[in-house]
N, C-alpha and C positions, 0 to 999 in steps of 0.2 A: 522289442520295438523291430520293427524293419531296417532292411540296410539303408533307408531312404533317412529316416528318422533319427540313425545314429550319425548319420551326415552330415544333420541337420543341428543337433546337436556338437559334435566335433567342433564344427565351422565355429558356432558358436563360441564354446570354450576359448578356442584359439584365438579369436578376436578379444576376448575376455581377460586374456593372460597379459595383454598391454597393459591394462587397469592395475589402479592398485585395491588392496580391498578396503578402501575407506575413502571416503568424503568429506570434507573441512575438518580436519583431525580426529574425527571422531565415525562418524557416523559410517555404518557398512554398506558396503559393496555386496547388493542381495542378489546381483542377473544369475550371476552361476547356479543358485540355488534354483531359481525360478525358473529360468529355462529348462533344467533336467524336468523340473515337474511339466511342465508345460508340453515335453516331449514326452515324457515317461506315459501321459494320460491323452496322447494322440490329438494332441495341438501344436506339432511342431511346423503346420504350414505357418503359422502365426510367429513366429519366436523372434524373425530377423525384423518383422516390423515391431514388436514388442521392444527389442533391443533397441533398436532406432530411438525408440520415445524415450527408455531409460535412459542411453547415453545423452542425452540434450543437457540433463542437469543433475546426472548420479554418478558419473565415472569421473576420475583423474587418474593421473599418469601413476604407473609403477614408482614407489619412491626407491633413488637408487641405492647402490649397495656400498658401504665404507669402510666397514671395518668387519672382516669376513668372518662368519660365525663357525669354530672348530669342535668335536667331539669334546676333547678334556677341558672347554670352558666353555662349555654351552650353557652353564648357570649363570654365568654374568653377563647374559644378554636375556635371560627368559624373564617375560611380564616387561620389555622394554619396547617401548613402539616405535622408537626413534631407531629400532633395529629392524622393521619388517623389510625392507628391503636385502640386508642380512640375511635374514632368515629364509628367505624366499630361494638365493641363490644355495642355500646350504641345501635347504627340501628338495627342491629341482633336482641337483647333483647327486642328493643321497638316494631318490626313486629310482634313477637312471643307472644309477651302478649296482644297486645291492636290490630293486625291484621293490615293490611298491607295499608288500605284504611283510617284508621283513622291516624296513621303516616303520610301519603302521603300530607291528608288534612292540617294537623295542621303543618307542616314543608316546604309545596310548596311557602309560602306566605314569610316565612323567608330565602328562599333560594335563589327566585326571583332575588334579587338586586345585587345577586353576579354570575347571569350564565354564564358570561365569564370566572369561573373559568376552570382552566384545559383546555384552548383554546375550551370551551364547551362540553368538552371529557364528564363531569360528566352529565349534562343533558342529552347528545345523550343516556347514558347509562340507566338512568332512563326511558328514552322512551322509550327503544325496552324492558326494562324489565316491565312497564306496558300495553307495547301490548301483553306479552307474558301471563301476567296476565290476563287480559281481556279476550283475544281470548281466551285459554286453560286452565284458573281455576286455584284454587288456588294449591299449594303445597312447599313443603320445599324449594324446589332448587330456583323457582322462587321467594318467599318471600324474602328468603336469597338476592338471585340477587339485587333484588330494596334495599335493605340494603344497600349492597356495593355499589350500586351509588348514594346515597342519602349520603352517609360517604365520599364519594369521594367527592361531590358537596361543605359537609360542610367543609372538612379540604382546598380544597382549592380556598374558595369563595373568589369571586373577584370581588368590584362592578369597574361599569366603569365611568368614567369621561366627566362632559359636556355634560349627555342624557338631552333631552328634551323631555316631553311626547308629543304622538300624539296630532299633534291641527290645522293641515293644512286640505290642499283638495285633496293631491296628492293619489291615489292607490298606492301599493307595487312597480311595475314594477316600474312606474315613480320615486316613492320615492330612491329607490335603484340606480337608475339611476344617482340621484342626488347626491348622497353622494360623499363628494369629499376625495382624497387619504391623508393619513396620509402625512406629511409633509418632512419625511424620512424614504421609504421602502425599513429597512436595518434592522439587527438582527432575532431574534425570534418573536415570538407574544407578550412576556410580554412586551418587549420594547417596538415593534409598539404600545400596545394598550395605553401602559402610555402617548404618544404622540397625543391620541385623545384629548385632554382638551384643546391643545395647538394648533389643526389644524383649521385653518380658515373656517367657515362656518358648521363647524361640529355639534353645537348645532341646528343651524337653520335646517342641513337635518334632524337632528332625531325628531325635531318637525312637516314636512312637511306632516308627513303622516297621512291621515285619522282617525279622532276619532270615534270610533265605537260607535252606539247609542244603544246599546243592545247588550246582551251577543252573541246573535246568530251573529249580525254585525261582533262581535270580530271573531267569530272562522270562519264567512266565510273571511276577511280579513287574517288570518292564513294562511287559505287554498291558497290565493293569493300570500301571502309572499312567501310559499312553492315554488307555482308552477313557479313564477315570479323569486326565487334566484336558481331552479334549470335549469330551461331553460338559465338562463345568463349567467352560469357556462362555456357553450359550446366557448363565444365569448371572454371570460373574464380569462381564466384560465391558458395562458401563463406564469405568474411570478411564480406562486407557486398552481401548479393545487392541490396539498396535502390539505394544507389548507384553501385556495378555499374551497374544498368541504362542510365546515363547515358552511358557508352560506346558504348552503338547509338543510344538515341534523339535523342540533341545532331546526331552528323552527321545522321542521317537526317532533321532537322527543316531543315537547311543544304540538303541535297541537294531538298526540299522544296519551296525557295524559289526554288532555280534558275531557274525559268522565266518568274519574275516578274522577273527581275534580265538587265540586259546580259552578253554573254558574257566579257567584259573582267575581271569581277567572280569569273568561274568557277572561276579559280585560285584569286583569294587566298581565295575562300569553301574549295575546299578545304584548304589549308594552314592555316584556321582551325578547321576541324572536326577535319582529324588534330590540333593540338596538343590540342583539350580531349578527344578520345578516348585520347590517348597517357595525358595528364595524370590523366586519372579511373583509367585503368587502372594508371600507376606507385601511385596512390593504395589503390586497395581490389582491385586481384584477386589472389586467393589460390585455389590450386587446390581444385578441390569434393570430397567424399568419394562419390565414385559418382555417376553420368549415368546419369536415370530415360530408358525407354523411353517412346515418345511414345504418347499413348492417343487414337487421334480425328484427324479429318481438322481442316484448318486452323480453318474455323467453329464447329466445335465446341469447339476450344482456347479460339479467343475468346470463346465464349459461357460456356466456365468460367472463363476470367480476368474477365469482366462478374461472373458470381454471386459469386466469388471476394473482388468487390470494390474492391482493394488499387489505388488511382490508378497504381503502378508496374507493376505488373502488368498492367494495361490497357494502360497505354505501351507497354511493350516485346511485347505479344503482337499489336497495331497495327503495331509497327515487323517484328515478325518475318512478316506477313501481306504487308506491302511486299515482303520480301527473298524469301517465297516469289513472288510476281507477277514479281521481275526474274530471278530464277533456274529456276525450275519446279523447284524439287525442295524437300523438307518440312526439310531439318539443322534449321532455324532453330527447328522448332516443338519441340526438346528442348530450347531455351530456354526455352520457355512453361512447359514441363513442371517446370524445373528452381524457376524463379519461383514455380509455385504451389505446389512442394513445401519450398520455402524462407522464403520472406515469408509474413508472419503478418498477417492482413487486421484485425486488430484495432492494429495498431504505428501510436504515433503520428506 
């Protein structure tokens, strides 16, 4: 990105750090992720206008800190959303004092088991923050953004029931296709994920993925998972396209973080990303009624996503462009067309 673009991103992040990670007690603040994607793909000129619209109804103040999180007692606060303000203070101080890489490496394995936190939005926010740090360099706005993402993840930490580690022979596309739906596809994501443990075949499905024999194989399987989940969206998004987006964007956030992690954390990262993608697939995948034809290049589709304005469409387009770069094919762009078709830009 140019210096002007990074300046736009930093200004937006600094403004957003006055806001909390959620609104209405649960709904995620997507703005930091969306503005990073917009700037990354050359749409920095529209970021402040997009943010003005978003702020009208989708931002609330940062929760206050009332009971500081400490290193000896961090487990007591893990998964307690009442402590989001406390976690934010803890991580902002930690990255400032220790450096963001050291904090990320220490906390990544602690947080991975709760990757379903906040409907996977915290790990996605972390992935966008890490991409900005790796590609654009360190500064206070970007390290603070990582701190906010980690804090959100810690406060909403949510383990998934019935997950078995990969030990089968299936590749990601085959394994995703075999994930059974939760018995009752009703209610919000928290209710649906709570049903996974009692879903017939769920544990067996999570075990079906091929286990990596090396960190490099873990990375390659993760790339294949992102590709498969992105490509599948087009044909399985009719039930709830907004939620199904996260089958692709969550594992892609993990993939973006791998270069900042020790190689010994790559296999556990794949396992967690697979569990998250499979869980959202079980909760929301519904065959779509028709798959649209792609109209335009990758850049033109992202421009249409930016104009559409919905944060989920923007983030799916961002991931789809990553897949195009990884695979050299445009199959994933069909999913962007589907998202543009199915997701209402006026939805809350």
